[in-house]
KETOR-498334 format. One line per field, with one value per atom (N, C-alpha, C, CB): x, y, z. Coordinates in Angstrom, 2 decimals, always signed. Glycine has a CB too. Layout:
<tises>
c1 [X_...]
c2 [Y_...]
c3 [Z_...]
</tises>
This chain:
<tises>
c1 [+17.03_+17.18_+18.64_+16.28_+19.34_+20.75_+21.56_+21.29_+21.23_+21.95_+21.77_+21.47_+20.57_+20.31_+21.13_+18.82_+21.22_+21.99_+23.46_+21.78_+23.97_+25.39_+25.71_+25.77_+24.86_+25.08_+25.09_+24.01_+24.20_+24.14_+25.44_+22.95_+25.95_+27.17_+28.36_+27.45_+28.42_+29.52_+29.46_+29.49_+28.27_+28.14_+28.53_+26.71_+28.16_+28.52_+30.03_+27.83_+30.65_+32.09_+32.83_+32.54_+32.37_+33.01_+32.86_+32.44_+31.69_+31.46_+32.36_+29.98_+32.53_+33.36_+34.84_+33.18_+35.28_+36.69_+37.06_+37.02_+36.23_+36.57_+36.30_+35.82_+35.22_+34.83_+35.22_+33.35_+35.64_+35.98_+34.84_+37.26_+33.61_+32.44_+32.15_+31.21_+31.15_+30.72_+30.21_+29.64_+30.37_+30.02_+28.83_+31.21_+28.20_+27.13_+27.32_+25.73_+26.75_+26.94_+25.71_+27.24_+25.95_+24.89_+25.02_+24.97_+23.96_+23.97_+23.02_+23.59_+23.51_+22.68_+22.45_+23.34_+21.18_+20.85_+19.75_+20.43_+19.55_+18.49_+18.85_+18.23_+17.92_+18.13_+17.73_+17.32_+18.62_+18.34_+18.08_+19.53_+16.91_+16.56_+16.65_+15.13_+16.95_+17.09_+15.77_+17.73_+14.67_+13.36_+12.31_+13.02_+11.18_+10.04_+9.03_+9.40_+8.64_+7.69_+6.41_+8.30_+5.28_+3.99_+3.12_+3.29_+2.71_+1.79_+0.34_+2.00_-0.53_-1.95_-2.79_-2.25_-4.03_-5.00_-6.26_-5.31_-6.90_-8.16_-9.23_-8.61_-10.27_-11.41_-10.96_-12.14_-9.86_-9.37_-8.91_-10.42_-8.63_-8.20_-9.33_-7.17_-10.56_-11.72_-12.24_-12.83_-12.33_-12.99_-14.31_-12.08_-15.39_-16.70_-17.58_-17.39_-17.94_-18.80_-20.28_-18.44_-20.58_-21.98_-22.59_-22.76_-23.83_-24.53_-24.67_-25.93_-24.14_-24.19_-24.76_-22.78_-25.53_-25.99_-25.04_-27.45_-24.86_-23.98_-24.42_-23.95_-25.70_-26.21_-25.79_-27.73_-25.33_-24.87_-23.40_-25.06_-22.69_-21.26_-20.96_-20.57_-19.87_-19.41_-18.94_-18.27_-19.38_-19.14_-18.22_-20.46_-17.29_-16.47_-16.63_-14.96_-15.82_-15.99_-15.82_-15.02_-14.84_-14.52_-14.73_-13.12_-14.95_-14.91_-16.04_-13.58_-16.34_-17.15_-16.22_-18.37_-16.25_-15.38_-16.10_-14.94_-15.46_-15.99_-15.75_-15.35_-16.59_-16.35_-15.00_-17.49_-14.29_-12.99_-13.18_-12.27_-12.29_-12.33_-10.95_-12.74_-10.92_-9.66_-9.62_-9.48_-8.43_-8.18_-6.95_-7.99_-6.91_-5.71_-4.67_-6.05_-3.48_-2.38_-1.29_-1.81_-0.88_+0.12_+1.19_-0.53_+2.39_+3.49_+4.08_+4.58_+4.09_+4.63_+5.80_+3.54_+6.93_+8.15_+8.53_+9.30_+9.14_+9.55_+10.74_+9.88_+11.45_+12.59_+12.78_+13.93_+13.46_+13.67_+14.29_+14.56_+13.72_+14.19_+14.07_+13.40_+14.87_+14.81_+14.10_+16.24_+13.03_+12.22_+11.55_+11.15_+11.02_+10.23_+8.97_+11.06_+8.11_+6.84_+6.69_+5.65_+6.23_+5.91_+4.49_+6.95_+3.93_+2.57_+2.49_+1.55_+1.68_+1.44_-0.03_+1.92_-0.33_-1.71_-2.16_-1.85_-3.15_-3.68_-4.71_-4.29_-5.03_-5.95_-5.27_-7.30_-4.02_-3.17_-3.73_-1.78_-4.42_-4.93_-6.07_-5.40_-6.51_-7.61_-7.22_-8.81_-5.91_-5.50_-4.91_-4.51_-4.74_-4.15_-2.64_-4.64_-2.01_-0.55_+0.16_-0.16_-0.55_+0.08_+0.40_-0.82_+1.63_+2.03_+1.33_+3.49_+0.75_+0.08_-1.40_+0.21_-1.87_-3.26_-3.38_-3.82_-4.34_-4.60_-6.00_-4.48_-6.10_-7.33_-8.51_-7.07_-9.70_-10.96_-11.66_-11.90_-10.93_-11.52_-12.20_-12.49_-12.95_-13.64_-15.12_-12.99_-15.90_-17.33_-17.61_-18.21_-17.93_-18.18_-17.05_-19.53_-15.82_-14.59_-14.28_-14.69_-14.99_-14.69_-13.93_-16.00_-12.88_-12.13_-12.99_-10.79_-13.19_-14.09_-13.46_-14.46_-12.23_-11.58_-10.39_-12.56_-10.03_-8.86_-8.99_-7.59_-8.10_-7.99_-6.52_-8.67_-6.23_-4.85_-4.81_-4.23_-3.63_-3.44_-2.40_-3.02_-2.74_-1.83_-1.88_-2.17_-0.82_-0.74_-0.21_+0.18_-0.95_-0.57_+0.33_-1.81_+1.36_+2.35_+1.74_+3.38_+0.78_+0.21_-0.50_-0.74_-0.82_-1.52_-0.62_-2.71_+0.69_+1.64_+2.48_+2.54_+2.58_+3.40_+4.46_+2.53_+5.67_+6.76_+7.22_+7.95_+7.05_+7.35_+6.67_+8.87_+5.44_+4.62_+4.81_+4.87_+5.74_+6.00_+5.73_+7.47_+5.71_+5.47_+6.38_+5.68_+5.78_+6.54_+6.60_+5.96_+7.56_+7.77_+7.89_+9.04_+7.47_+7.44_+8.63_+6.15_+9.18_+10.27_+9.87_+11.58_+10.46_+10.26_+11.58_+9.19_+11.72_+12.91_+12.48_+13.84_+13.16_+12.88_+14.01_+12.62_+14.98_+16.10_+16.37_+17.36_+15.27_+15.35_+16.04_+16.07_+15.97_+16.50_+17.92_+16.43_+18.51_+19.86_+19.86_+20.48_+18.84_+18.67_+17.22_+19.10_+17.00_+15.67_+15.29_+15.59_+13.99_+13.45_+12.40_+12.83_+12.37_+11.36_+10.07_+11.86_+8.93_+7.65_+6.60_+7.18_+5.69_+4.62_+3.59_+3.94_+3.30_+2.31_+2.98_+1.14_+2.88_+3.43_+2.44_+3.81_+2.93_+2.08_+2.63_+1.98_+1.73_+2.14_+1.95_+1.33_+2.94_+2.91_+3.01_+4.05_+2.46_+2.52_+3.95_+1.52_+4.51_+5.91_+6.15_+6.35_+5.14_+5.35_+5.63_+4.13_+5.12_+5.31_+6.26_+3.97_+6.65_+7.64_+8.48_+6.94_+9.27_+9.95_+10.92_+10.70_+11.50_+12.50_+11.93_+13.61_+10.62_+10.00_+9.83_+8.63_+10.13_+9.93_+9.31_+11.27_+8.39_+7.86_+8.37_+6.28_+8.76_+9.32_+9.02_+10.84_+9.52_+9.19_+10.46_+8.18_+10.42_+11.54_+11.00_+12.43_+11.78_+11.40_+12.03_+11.82_+12.82_+13.50_+13.13_+15.03_+12.49_+11.99_+13.07_+11.17_+14.23_+15.29_+16.22_+16.08_+16.03_+16.94_+16.39_+17.13_+16.99_+16.56_+17.64_+16.22_+18.55_+19.54_+18.91_+20.68_+17.82_+17.15_+16.22_+18.16_+15.43_+14.51_+15.28_+13.63_+14.66_+15.25_+14.66_+15.02_+15.44_+14.90_+13.69_+15.98_+12.70_+11.47_+10.89_+10.43_+10.18_+9.46_+8.00_+9.58_+7.46_+6.06_+5.82_+5.16_+4.93_+4.46_+2.95_+5.08_+2.31_+0.85_+0.50_+0.20_-0.27_-0.66_-2.11_+0.26_-2.67_-4.00_-3.85_-4.91_-4.35_-4.28_-5.55_-4.11_-5.39_-6.53_-6.67_-6.35_-7.89_-8.18_-9.16_-8.77_-8.74_-9.58_-9.70_-8.99_-10.91_-11.14_-12.02_-11.74_-11.90_-12.73_-13.25_-11.94_-14.38_-15.00_-15.03_-16.44_-14.64_-14.66_-16.09_-14.04_-16.24_-17.57_-18.12_-17.53_-17.26_-17.70_-18.13_-16.62_-18.34_-18.77_-20.19_-18.67_-20.43_-21.79_-22.25_-21.87_-23.22_-23.68_-24.92_-23.96_-24.81_-25.96_-26.17_-25.74_-27.02_-27.22_-26.19_-27.16_-26.11_-25.21_-23.76_-25.57_-22.88_-21.44_-20.72_-20.89_-19.95_-19.24_-17.81_-19.24_-17.41_-16.03_-15.17_-15.89_-13.98_-13.14_-11.67_-13.30_-11.40_-10.02_-9.30_-9.99_-8.01_-7.23_-5.75_-7.46_-5.07_-3.63_-3.00_-3.35_-1.76_-0.99_+0.10_-0.38_+0.10_+1.11_+2.15_+0.45_+3.42_+4.50_+5.58_+5.10_+6.10_+7.23_+8.51_+7.13_+9.45_+10.76_+11.83_+11.03_+12.81_+13.84_+15.01_+14.32_+15.58_+16.66_+18.00_+16.34]
c2 [-19.57_-18.72_-18.68_-19.21_-19.80_-19.82_-18.93_-21.26_-18.94_-18.12_-16.65_-18.41_-16.23_-14.83_-14.37_-14.62_-15.18_-14.80_-14.69_-15.82_-15.64_-15.62_-14.42_-16.91_-14.10_-12.96_-11.65_-12.91_-11.50_-10.30_-10.15_-10.36_-11.23_-11.17_-10.76_-12.52_-11.28_-10.95_-9.49_-11.84_-9.01_-7.61_-6.67_-7.32_-7.00_-6.17_-6.15_-6.69_-7.29_-7.37_-6.55_-8.80_-6.61_-5.86_-4.36_-6.25_-3.95_-2.53_-2.01_-2.26_-2.80_-2.37_-2.30_-3.32_-3.26_-3.32_-2.23_-4.69_-2.05_-1.15_+0.31_-1.55_+0.56_+1.94_+2.42_+2.11_+1.49_+1.83_+2.59_+2.66_+2.16_+2.82_+2.22_+2.67_+2.80_+2.27_+0.85_+3.16_+0.02_-1.40_-1.73_-2.27_-2.82_-3.37_-4.86_-3.02_-5.49_-6.92_-7.70_-7.20_-8.87_-9.82_-10.97_-10.32_-11.25_-12.31_-13.41_-11.76_-14.62_-15.79_-16.49_-16.76_-16.62_-17.19_-18.22_-16.11_-18.99_-19.99_-21.14_-20.50_-22.05_-23.22_-24.47_-23.11_-25.41_-26.69_-27.72_-27.13_-28.30_-29.28_-30.70_-29.02_-31.68_-33.05_-33.67_-33.91_-33.10_-33.66_-32.58_-34.86_-32.82_-31.91_-32.51_-31.64_-31.74_-32.22_-31.38_-32.15_-32.06_-31.40_-31.66_-31.86_-30.60_-30.80_-30.79_-29.71_-31.49_-31.49_-31.74_-32.55_-31.26_-31.46_-32.06_-30.13_-32.96_-33.54_-32.45_-34.68_-32.74_-31.82_-30.48_-31.60_-30.50_-29.27_-28.24_-28.68_-28.70_-27.78_-26.97_-26.87_-27.39_-26.64_-27.23_-26.62_-26.40_-26.77_-26.00_-26.43_-26.71_-26.07_-26.39_-26.52_-25.37_-25.55_-25.42_-24.55_-25.09_-24.93_-23.78_-26.22_-23.97_-22.94_-23.40_-22.65_-22.61_-22.94_-21.75_-23.32_-22.04_-21.01_-20.94_-21.29_-19.75_-19.62_-20.52_-18.17_-20.76_-21.61_-23.06_-21.52_-23.44_-24.81_-25.00_-25.17_-23.91_-23.98_-24.10_-22.76_-24.79_-24.89_-23.52_-25.95_-23.12_-21.76_-21.74_-21.09_-20.78_-20.52_-19.05_-20.89_-18.58_-17.21_-16.17_-16.93_-16.39_-15.38_-15.85_-14.94_-17.15_-17.69_-18.69_-18.36_-18.86_-19.98_-20.91_-19.49_-22.20_-23.16_-23.76_-24.28_-23.68_-24.34_-25.84_-23.75_-26.66_-28.10_-28.43_-28.84_-29.38_-29.78_-30.42_-30.77_-30.11_-30.67_-31.25_-29.58_-32.16_-32.77_-32.91_-34.14_-32.77_-33.02_-33.92_-31.68_-34.71_-35.51_-34.60_-36.73_-34.61_-33.79_-34.71_-32.86_-34.48_-35.34_-34.50_-36.28_-35.06_-34.49_-35.63_-33.81_-35.48_-36.50_-35.91_-37.02_-36.65_-36.18_-37.14_-36.05_-36.60_-37.43_-38.31_-36.56_-37.98_-38.78_-38.37_-38.53_-39.18_-38.81_-37.41_-39.84_-36.61_-35.25_-34.88_-34.25_-33.93_-33.42_-32.07_-33.29_-31.95_-30.74_-30.41_-30.90_-29.22_-28.78_-28.10_-27.81_-27.71_-27.09_-25.78_-28.04_-24.75_-23.47_-23.08_-22.38_-22.09_-21.65_-20.13_-22.28_-19.57_-18.13_-17.86_-17.54_-16.96_-16.59_-15.55_-16.04_-15.88_-14.95_-13.99_-15.71_-14.14_-13.22_-12.70_-13.94_-12.33_-11.97_-10.79_-11.65_-9.88_-8.71_-9.04_-7.67_-10.30_-10.69_-11.82_-11.12_-12.08_-13.29_-13.03_-14.02_-11.80_-11.55_-11.57_-12.56_-11.76_-11.65_-12.99_-10.79_-14.05_-15.36_-15.99_-16.29_-16.47_-16.96_-18.25_-17.18_-19.01_-20.24_-20.01_-21.28_-18.78_-18.47_-17.90_-17.47_-18.44_-17.99_-17.37_-19.16_-16.18_-15.40_-15.99_-14.05_-15.72_-16.15_-14.99_-16.76_-13.90_-12.77_-11.80_-13.24_-10.87_-9.85_-9.79_-8.48_-9.39_-9.16_-7.71_-10.16_-6.90_-5.47_-4.85_-5.27_-5.08_-4.56_-5.14_-3.07_-6.16_-6.84_-8.14_-7.12_-8.39_-9.64_-10.81_-9.60_-11.78_-12.90_-13.88_-13.64_-14.26_-15.26_-15.84_-16.37_-17.07_-17.66_-19.18_-17.24_-19.82_-21.27_-21.64_-21.90_-22.88_-23.34_-24.76_-23.28_-25.14_-26.41_-27.27_-26.16_-28.50_-29.41_-30.79_-29.50_-31.56_-32.94_-33.83_-33.03_-34.86_-35.74_-36.86_-36.34_-37.17_-38.16_-39.51_-38.35_-39.97_-41.29_-41.43_-41.61_-40.30_-40.34_-39.97_-39.40_-40.05_-39.60_-40.75_-38.51_-40.84_-41.86_-41.18_-42.82_-41.69_-41.25_-42.45_-40.65_-42.36_-43.48_-44.77_-43.70_-44.65_-45.80_-46.35_-46.86_-45.83_-46.30_-45.18_-46.82_-45.52_-44.53_-43.31_-45.15_-42.14_-40.91_-40.14_-40.05_-39.24_-38.44_-36.98_-38.91_-36.12_-34.70_-33.99_-34.09_-33.04_-32.20_-30.74_-32.51_-29.89_-28.45_-27.73_-27.91_-26.61_-25.78_-24.33_-25.94_-23.63_-22.21_-21.32_-21.95_-21.93_-21.15_-21.49_-21.40_-21.62_-21.84_-23.14_-20.69_-24.14_-25.45_-25.72_-25.64_-24.82_-25.07_-26.13_-23.77_-26.10_-27.12_-27.57_-26.59_-28.81_-29.40_-30.00_-30.48_-30.01_-30.62_-31.67_-29.55_-32.74_-33.78_-33.34_-35.16_-33.41_-33.00_-34.08_-31.62_-34.28_-35.25_-34.74_-35.57_-33.47_-32.85_-31.79_-32.23_-31.93_-30.94_-29.81_-31.58_-28.60_-27.42_-26.56_-26.61_-25.83_-24.85_-23.46_-25.03_-22.60_-21.23_-20.28_-20.97_-19.10_-18.09_-17.56_-16.93_-17.62_-17.24_-15.75_-17.64_-14.92_-13.48_-13.17_-12.70_-14.00_-13.76_-14.78_-13.79_-15.76_-16.76_-17.15_-18.03_-16.17_-16.31_-17.48_-15.05_-17.85_-18.92_-20.28_-18.56_-20.35_-21.62_-22.55_-21.37_-23.83_-24.86_-26.09_-25.22_-26.73_-28.03_-29.06_-28.03_-30.23_-31.24_-32.64_-31.04_-33.63_-35.03_-35.88_-35.56_-36.95_-37.88_-39.30_-37.62_-40.21_-41.63_-42.34_-42.32_-41.61_-42.17_-41.37_-42.18_-42.01_-41.30_-40.72_-42.20_-41.37_-40.90_-39.90_-42.07_-39.65_-38.78_-37.36_-39.30_-36.48_-35.09_-34.20_-34.63_-34.81_-34.01_-33.25_-34.90_-33.74_-33.08_-34.03_-32.50_-33.51_-34.35_-35.37_-33.48_-36.51_-37.53_-37.42_-38.94_-37.74_-37.69_-38.61_-38.09_-38.15_-38.93_-38.69_-38.57_-39.71_-39.58_-39.24_-40.87_-39.61_-39.31_-39.14_-40.42_-38.24_-38.03_-37.96_-36.72_-38.68_-38.64_-38.38_-39.97_-37.35_-36.97_-36.52_-35.85_-36.42_-35.86_-34.46_-36.76_-33.47_-32.09_-31.78_-31.12_-31.51_-31.14_-29.63_-31.68_-29.16_-27.73_-27.42_-27.29_-26.56_-26.13_-24.61_-26.61_-24.13_-22.70_-22.19_-22.35_-20.89_-20.25_-18.92_-20.03_-18.51_-17.23_-16.36_-17.44_-15.11_-14.18_-13.97_-12.83_-13.97_-13.90_-12.48_-14.48_-11.48_-10.10_-9.48_-9.28_-10.30_-9.79_-9.26_-10.90_-8.21_-7.73_-8.27_-6.16_-9.17_-9.80_-9.09_-11.28_-8.63_-8.07_-8.90_-6.55_-9.88_-10.79_-11.91_-10.04_-12.66_-13.80_-13.34_-14.65_-14.13_-13.84_-14.95_-13.72_-14.58_-15.56_-15.73_-15.13_-16.98_-17.26_-17.16_-18.67_-16.60_-16.34_-16.62_-14.88_-17.79_-18.16_-18.67_-19.22_-18.38_-18.84_-18.86_-17.94_-19.95_-20.07_-20.82_-20.81_-20.51_-21.19_-22.02_-20.16_-23.31_-24.23_-24.49_-25.57_-24.36_-24.43_-25.40_-23.04_-26.16_-27.05_-26.28_-28.35_-26.31_-25.69_-26.76_-24.54_-26.71_-27.74_-27.37_-27.95_-28.36_-28.15_-28.65_-28.86]
c3 [-26.56_-25.38_-24.93_-24.23_-25.01_-24.64_-25.57_-24.66_-26.88_-27.85_-27.53_-29.27_-27.19_-26.89_-25.69_-26.61_-24.68_-23.50_-23.84_-22.37_-24.59_-24.96_-25.82_-25.70_-26.80_-27.69_-26.90_-28.78_-25.98_-25.15_-24.37_-24.19_-23.82_-23.03_-23.91_-22.36_-25.13_-26.04_-26.44_-27.29_-26.81_-27.21_-26.08_-27.67_-24.89_-23.75_-23.56_-22.48_-23.74_-23.58_-24.62_-23.64_-25.89_-26.95_-26.74_-28.29_-26.34_-26.12_-25.02_-25.78_-23.98_-22.86_-23.26_-21.68_-24.12_-24.49_-25.49_-25.06_-26.52_-27.61_-27.29_-28.84_-26.59_-26.35_-24.96_-26.54_-24.11_-22.73_-22.05_-22.68_-22.35_-21.77_-20.40_-22.70_-19.72_-18.44_-18.62_-17.80_-17.61_-17.71_-16.82_-17.34_-17.13_-16.30_-16.20_-16.86_-15.19_-14.97_-15.40_-13.50_-15.93_-16.24_-15.25_-17.73_-14.51_-13.51_-13.92_-12.13_-13.90_-14.15_-12.82_-15.20_-12.40_-11.11_-11.25_-10.12_-10.21_-10.22_-9.31_-11.65_-9.17_-8.33_-9.12_-7.01_-9.18_-9.84_-8.75_-10.77_-8.74_-7.71_-8.28_-7.17_-7.44_-7.93_-8.35_-6.87_-7.91_-8.23_-8.12_-7.31_-8.76_-8.66_-7.69_-10.06_-6.67_-5.67_-5.75_-4.24_-5.72_-5.87_-4.66_-7.14_-3.93_-2.80_-3.28_-1.74_-2.59_-2.93_-1.69_-4.02_-1.75_-0.67_-1.26_+0.07_-0.52_-0.98_-1.06_-0.05_-1.82_-2.00_-2.57_-0.68_-3.32_-3.91_-2.90_-4.77_-1.67_-0.62_-0.02_-1.16_-0.24_+0.25_+1.55_-0.80_+2.58_+3.83_+3.87_+5.10_+3.66_+3.51_+4.72_+2.20_+5.47_+6.63_+6.29_+7.70_+5.05_+4.69_+5.47_+4.93_+5.90_+6.68_+8.12_+6.06_+9.05_+10.47_+11.25_+11.00_+12.27_+13.19_+14.38_+13.67_+14.94_+16.09_+17.24_+16.56_+17.35_+18.44_+18.27_+18.50_+17.07_+16.83_+17.22_+15.38_+17.50_+17.75_+19.23_+17.17_+19.52_+20.90_+21.37_+21.04_+22.55_+23.03_+24.24_+23.36_+24.25_+25.43_+25.79_+25.18_+26.70_+27.18_+26.08_+28.30_+25.20_+24.19_+22.76_+24.36_+22.56_+21.21_+20.96_+20.96_+19.68_+19.22_+18.44_+18.32_+18.73_+18.05_+16.84_+19.02_+15.69_+14.51_+14.61_+13.22_+13.99_+14.01_+13.37_+13.27_+13.94_+13.39_+12.02_+14.34_+11.10_+9.76_+9.42_+8.72_+8.45_+8.03_+6.52_+8.70_+5.97_+4.55_+4.43_+3.77_+3.39_+3.10_+2.45_+2.19_+3.00_+2.49_+1.95_+3.59_+0.70_+0.06_-0.61_-0.97_-0.64_-1.42_-2.24_-0.50_-3.54_-4.43_-5.20_-5.41_-5.19_-5.86_-6.98_-4.84_-8.02_-9.15_-8.81_-10.35_-7.76_-7.25_-5.79_-8.10_-4.99_-3.58_-3.45_-2.89_-2.58_-2.39_-0.91_-3.27_-0.50_+0.87_+0.83_+1.51_+1.56_+1.46_+2.79_+0.38_+2.86_+4.01_+3.49_+4.94_+4.41_+4.04_+4.78_+4.34_+4.07_+4.68_+4.26_+4.27_+4.93_+4.61_+4.66_+5.58_+3.79_+3.75_+3.96_+2.41_+4.89_+5.18_+4.17_+6.64_+3.37_+2.38_+2.95_+1.24_+4.24_+4.92_+6.19_+5.27_+6.04_+7.17_+7.97_+6.70_+7.32_+8.03_+8.98_+7.04_+8.98_+9.87_+10.82_+9.05_+10.96_+11.68_+13.06_+10.88_+13.47_+14.78_+14.72_+15.78_+15.88_+15.95_+16.07_+17.11_+16.36_+16.54_+15.19_+17.37_+14.98_+13.65_+13.22_+13.64_+14.17_+13.78_+13.45_+14.90_+13.60_+13.30_+11.89_+14.33_+11.14_+9.78_+9.75_+8.75_+9.18_+9.28_+8.52_+8.78_+9.05_+8.41_+7.70_+9.46_+7.48_+6.79_+7.74_+5.76_+7.15_+7.94_+7.58_+7.72_+8.57_+8.38_+8.76_+9.24_+7.75_+7.98_+8.80_+8.70_+8.34_+8.94_+10.31_+9.06_+10.72_+11.98_+11.69_+12.78_+12.45_+12.30_+12.75_+13.11_+11.86_+12.17_+13.16_+10.89_+12.92_+13.76_+13.03_+14.17_+13.35_+12.73_+12.71_+13.48_+11.92_+11.92_+11.99_+10.66_+12.36_+12.35_+11.80_+13.77_+11.30_+10.59_+11.30_+9.13_+11.59_+12.27_+11.62_+13.76_+11.83_+11.33_+12.45_+10.06_+12.80_+13.89_+13.36_+14.58_+14.12_+13.69_+13.33_+14.77_+14.12_+13.88_+12.55_+14.97_+11.91_+10.62_+9.45_+10.64_+9.63_+8.62_+8.09_+9.18_+6.79_+6.13_+5.28_+5.26_+5.36_+4.50_+3.68_+5.33_+2.38_+1.48_+1.93_+1.39_+2.37_+2.72_+4.11_+1.77_+4.87_+6.23_+7.23_+6.38_+8.51_+9.55_+9.38_+10.93_+9.36_+9.23_+10.53_+8.14_+10.62_+11.83_+11.44_+12.59_+12.37_+12.10_+12.73_+12.60_+11.98_+12.45_+12.27_+11.69_+13.07_+12.89_+13.09_+13.87_+12.41_+12.53_+12.70_+11.30_+13.58_+13.79_+13.30_+15.26_+12.60_+12.08_+10.61_+12.92_+9.84_+8.39_+8.01_+7.74_+8.90_+8.57_+9.01_+7.13_+9.79_+10.29_+11.39_+10.82_+12.24_+13.27_+13.27_+14.67_+13.74_+13.70_+15.05_+12.61_+15.31_+16.52_+16.13_+17.45_+16.89_+16.71_+17.42_+17.26_+16.73_+17.32_+17.03_+16.75_+17.96_+17.78_+16.78_+19.12_+16.87_+15.98_+15.13_+16.79_+13.82_+12.92_+12.71_+11.58_+12.79_+12.60_+11.48_+13.91_+10.82_+9.82_+10.39_+8.50_+10.20_+10.69_+9.51_+11.70_+9.68_+8.63_+8.50_+8.91_+7.30_+7.10_+7.31_+5.71_+7.17_+7.38_+8.83_+6.91_+9.74_+11.17_+11.80_+11.89_+11.04_+11.49_+10.29_+12.14_+9.81_+8.53_+8.48_+8.21_+9.61_+9.62_+10.01_+10.56_+10.14_+10.56_+9.36_+11.24_+9.57_+8.56_+9.22_+7.87_+8.54_+8.97_+7.98_+9.03_+8.49_+7.60_+8.11_+7.45_+7.39_+7.67_+7.67_+6.64_+8.43_+8.49_+8.49_+9.74_+7.95_+7.99_+9.18_+6.70_+9.98_+11.14_+12.38_+10.95_+13.33_+14.50_+15.38_+15.30_+15.44_+16.33_+15.66_+16.84_+14.36_+13.62_+13.61_+12.17_+14.39_+14.38_+13.77_+15.79_+13.00_+12.30_+11.14_+11.79_+10.67_+9.56_+8.84_+8.60_+7.91_+7.13_+6.30_+6.23_+6.08_+5.22_+3.82_+5.80_+2.78_+1.42_+1.28_+0.41_+0.55_+0.39_-0.99_+1.48_-1.49_-2.75_-2.54_-3.55_-1.36_-1.08_+0.41_-1.63_+0.72_+2.09_+2.05_+2.72_+2.97_+3.09_+4.55_+2.58_+4.77_+6.13_+6.13_+6.68_+7.31_+7.47_+8.06_+8.40_+7.31_+7.76_+8.55_+6.55_+9.85_+10.69_+10.70_+12.13_+10.46_+10.44_+11.56_+9.05_+12.46_+13.57_+13.53_+14.94_+13.70_+13.62_+14.73_+12.30_+14.99_+16.00_+15.47_+17.31_+15.99_+15.63_+16.88_+15.06_+16.71_+17.84_+18.34_+17.43_+19.64_+20.23_+20.28_+21.63_+20.15_+20.27_+18.95_+20.87_+17.94_+16.63_+16.69_+15.56_+15.93_+15.71_+14.37_+15.76_+14.40_+13.17_+12.64_+13.40_+11.41_+10.70_+9.45_+10.35_+9.54_+8.43_+8.44_+7.11_+7.35_+7.25_+7.17_+6.02_+7.73_+7.72_+6.96_+9.18_+5.97_+5.14_+5.64_+3.66_+5.90_+6.24_+4.98_+6.89_+5.14_+3.96_+4.27_+3.50_+4.82_+5.12_+3.88_+6.21_+3.79_+2.65_+3.02_+1.41_+2.67_+2.93_+1.76_+4.28_+1.48_+0.43_+1.07_-0.58_+0.78_+1.33_+0.24_+1.83_+0.59_-0.40_+0.04_-0.62_-0.91_-0.66_-0.98_-1.52_-0.04_-0.26_-0.17_+0.77_-1.06_-1.12_-0.23_-2.55_+0.41_+1.37_+0.81_+2.69]
</tises>
């Protein structure tokens, strides 16, 4: 592959020099990271509520609350690396306007509701020791210390980043880490004004991605 790229560059150069023809540019781009980091969720990332009746759900004026669920969230790196986490809502057309809400799909063209994902500091480990949560709203230029880490949809909060630190007082930015272990809490609600005709299937989906800093 390296030979092919080099040969193409030489041929382009000769054609430009000898024939004085129009030129084009060849750009080589990419990002080399110091380590490879892999995120994972327990249970294959599946939050399964099984079969529930609306009468079993906690009710408020406008919403039905789904039972709280949790998954183990881990990031393992081949060597210490500095990274953050972002999330993409795969059901964005059903999630409303708030960036922390992830859609639960639609039932007969009706928006079902939404869920959100959070991680509490007390349940987070960075390289086996107490971990701390950071957030950035300007793509990692500045960071804030937060007790609860949240994931937001990048389409509606493009510059938001969630990250981790091994030092509670350090809000300059995330610290390099080889592993992070946290508990991902998933809380969801169903809109109360839905017209239900038969069973309604929840269809929430989000992609969590590690980005290197």
